[in-house]
VMD Tcl script that draws the C-alpha trace (Angstrom):
set ca {
  {-5.73 -47.53 41.29}
  {-6.51 -51.03 42.47}
  {-3.71 -52.95 43.99}
  {-3.22 -55.36 41.10}
  {-2.96 -52.39 38.46}
  {-0.58 -50.52 40.78}
  {1.67 -53.90 40.91}
  {1.33 -54.10 37.25}
  {2.47 -50.41 36.85}
  {5.27 -51.03 39.11}
  {6.24 -54.00 36.68}
  {6.04 -51.85 33.79}
  {8.26 -48.98 35.18}
  {11.18 -51.58 36.33}
  {10.79 -53.20 32.83}
  {12.01 -49.74 31.28}
  {14.66 -48.83 33.98}
  {18.19 -48.00 32.33}
  {20.87 -48.91 34.76}
  {23.59 -47.66 32.49}
  {22.29 -44.12 32.52}
  {22.81 -41.80 35.56}
  {23.17 -38.18 36.82}
  {25.76 -36.78 39.28}
  {24.57 -33.64 41.08}
  {27.92 -31.82 42.17}
  {26.67 -29.93 45.26}
  {23.21 -29.22 43.78}
  {21.41 -27.86 46.89}
  {18.23 -25.95 46.01}
  {15.12 -28.25 47.10}
  {13.23 -27.41 43.62}
  {16.29 -28.50 41.67}
  {16.74 -31.65 43.38}
  {13.02 -32.67 43.10}
  {12.83 -31.60 39.28}
  {16.04 -33.62 38.65}
  {14.60 -36.62 40.54}
  {11.29 -36.43 38.91}
  {13.00 -36.28 35.17}
  {15.29 -39.11 35.94}
  {12.29 -41.20 36.81}
  {10.51 -40.03 33.96}
  {13.33 -41.40 31.60}
  {13.95 -44.71 33.58}
  {16.96 -43.98 35.76}
  {16.90 -46.12 38.80}
  {19.72 -44.48 40.55}
  {21.61 -40.94 40.70}
  {24.47 -39.63 42.78}
  {24.99 -36.50 44.74}
  {28.32 -35.04 45.74}
  {27.33 -32.98 48.71}
  {27.97 -32.41 52.59}
  {26.05 -35.39 53.75}
  {25.11 -33.41 57.16}
  {23.42 -30.92 55.04}
  {21.64 -32.75 52.44}
  {18.21 -34.68 53.01}
  {16.83 -35.80 49.95}
  {13.65 -36.85 51.39}
  {12.88 -33.19 52.71}
  {14.33 -31.67 49.32}
  {12.37 -33.98 46.90}
  {8.97 -32.76 47.87}
  {7.43 -34.39 44.88}
  {7.95 -38.01 46.20}
  {10.28 -38.98 43.29}
  {12.98 -39.96 45.95}
  {10.88 -43.09 46.41}
  {11.27 -44.27 42.75}
  {14.85 -43.15 42.32}
  {17.72 -44.34 44.69}
  {20.15 -41.46 45.55}
  {23.83 -42.30 46.50}
  {25.80 -39.53 48.26}
  {29.53 -38.79 48.42}
  {31.74 -36.25 50.29}
  {34.38 -36.31 47.45}
  {34.42 -36.15 43.58}
  {37.08 -39.08 43.75}
  {34.48 -41.31 45.48}
  {31.81 -40.97 43.05}
  {33.99 -41.12 39.81}
  {35.62 -44.23 41.02}
  {32.49 -45.94 41.73}
  {30.96 -45.00 38.27}
  {34.24 -45.96 36.63}
  {34.37 -49.25 38.28}
  {30.72 -49.84 36.86}
  {31.98 -48.92 33.04}
  {30.50 -45.57 33.10}
  {31.80 -42.76 31.02}
  {31.61 -39.43 32.97}
  {30.67 -36.21 31.04}
  {30.11 -32.95 32.64}
  {27.44 -30.44 31.34}
  {29.10 -26.88 31.20}
  {29.50 -23.90 29.03}
  {32.88 -24.52 27.95}
  {34.37 -23.61 24.38}
  {35.39 -27.07 23.89}
  {32.29 -28.76 25.18}
  {30.26 -30.88 22.44}
  {26.78 -30.13 21.44}
  {24.73 -32.45 23.70}
  {23.04 -33.70 20.77}
  {26.23 -35.26 19.48}
  {27.15 -37.31 22.30}
  {26.13 -41.11 22.15}
  {23.97 -41.82 24.75}
  {23.52 -45.50 24.03}
  {27.01 -45.85 25.94}
  {27.02 -46.22 29.63}
  {26.97 -42.52 30.65}
  {27.20 -40.46 33.84}
  {26.20 -36.67 33.24}
  {27.54 -34.34 35.75}
  {25.67 -31.25 36.64}
  {26.78 -28.39 38.70}
  {25.39 -26.23 41.55}
  {23.16 -23.43 40.83}
  {25.29 -20.31 41.45}
  {28.90 -21.51 40.78}
  {28.59 -24.40 38.50}
  {30.78 -27.45 38.50}
  {33.84 -27.84 40.67}
  {37.00 -27.71 39.21}
  {37.65 -31.32 40.58}
  {34.43 -32.57 38.80}
  {35.43 -30.96 35.55}
  {39.20 -32.01 35.68}
  {38.46 -35.68 36.69}
  {35.64 -36.14 34.09}
  {36.00 -37.98 30.57}
  {34.68 -34.98 28.48}
  {32.02 -32.19 28.46}
  {28.74 -31.38 26.70}
  {26.77 -28.14 26.61}
  {23.11 -27.05 25.70}
  {23.67 -24.39 23.07}
  {21.54 -21.11 23.67}
  {21.23 -18.01 21.61}
  {19.76 -15.59 24.14}
  {21.24 -13.04 26.53}
  {21.47 -15.77 29.16}
  {24.18 -18.23 28.19}
  {22.96 -21.10 30.42}
  {19.92 -22.81 31.60}
  {18.66 -23.62 35.15}
  {20.37 -26.90 36.21}
  {16.89 -29.03 36.30}
  {16.08 -27.59 32.92}
  {19.48 -28.17 31.30}
  {19.58 -31.78 32.97}
  {15.87 -32.47 31.45}
  {16.80 -31.52 28.07}
  {19.85 -33.75 28.01}
  {18.08 -36.79 29.67}
  {15.38 -36.77 26.96}
  {17.61 -36.47 24.26}
  {19.57 -39.65 26.09}
  {15.80 -41.39 26.09}
  {14.88 -40.51 22.50}
  {18.40 -42.34 21.26}
  {17.95 -45.12 23.73}
  {14.36 -45.55 22.47}
  {15.32 -45.75 18.99}
  {17.92 -48.30 19.83}
  {15.39 -50.51 21.39}
  {16.72 -50.10 25.22}
  {13.12 -49.88 26.49}
  {11.92 -52.72 24.70}
  {12.75 -55.28 27.32}
  {14.00 -55.25 30.92}
  {17.48 -54.23 31.61}
  {17.92 -54.52 35.26}
  {19.82 -57.46 36.76}
  {17.26 -59.99 38.01}
  {18.56 -59.42 41.95}
  {17.94 -55.52 41.42}
  {14.74 -56.17 39.62}
  {13.34 -58.43 42.40}
  {14.87 -55.93 45.19}
  {13.05 -52.91 43.69}
  {9.83 -54.72 42.74}
  {9.42 -55.53 46.31}
  {10.32 -52.35 47.82}
  {8.14 -50.31 45.45}
  {5.30 -52.66 46.10}
  {5.66 -52.96 50.01}
  {7.51 -50.01 51.11}
  {6.54 -50.33 54.95}
  {7.40 -54.11 55.07}
  {10.77 -53.18 53.12}
  {11.74 -50.47 55.41}
  {11.13 -52.87 58.55}
  {13.13 -55.68 56.97}
  {15.88 -53.12 56.50}
  {15.83 -52.16 60.07}
  {16.05 -55.61 61.44}
  {18.28 -57.07 58.75}
  {15.73 -59.37 57.53}
  {15.41 -60.82 53.98}
  {12.33 -59.79 52.20}
  {9.59 -62.39 51.87}
  {8.41 -63.85 48.58}
  {5.37 -62.21 46.68}
  {3.32 -63.94 43.98}
  {2.45 -62.78 40.55}
  {-0.11 -60.40 42.05}
  {2.42 -58.76 44.16}
  {0.95 -60.35 47.65}
  {3.20 -61.36 50.28}
  {3.30 -65.49 50.21}
  {6.07 -66.07 52.81}
  {6.28 -65.12 56.52}
  {9.19 -63.08 57.91}
  {11.52 -64.78 60.01}
}
mol new
graphics top color blue
foreach p $ca { graphics top sphere $p radius 0.5 }
foreach p [lrange $ca 0 end-1] q [lrange $ca 1 end] { graphics top cylinder $p $q radius 0.2 }
display resetview
């Protein structure tokens, strides 16, 4: 892929990002599940997701072998309260995905609202804190002997229903990221090495032209 084609693709990706849709991973640890969730989030246009996990044990770069971590930001927290507090401050409704008797069918949820979908760890599911502090819950109905899906599969099923609703509502027809975030991500995706250097040295990003080429010098 030529440099210009890559730059144009990055712009198309950013034009479809959905800043008011996200996923919260509640102690999801297995590398293949983390990588699969990140890939699905990128596919439906989610720019940032959240992980409640011991930061000393969690390295998203090592776990996301697909490289999807380059395109989807992961914000980590030690406590449910910290993650939920930040999300609520940003206007998100928080819904857990679980097999509970009072959970709504995931297809009945209105995903055109600002929505954070909380998914749980592979063996034990969601923690009681994540469940009790959420605004509601949803489930993916099954009719087989196994009453739940793998966490990454369930996340994908839910997110593509959200994508369907949002596409019908026109959410992918025009850019929805704020200008500052769009400009920052455009530079980071186009020039990852330079942006990493700027971050290490607390430097502002240089300007780029309509072809994605750097046109100002680092100072």
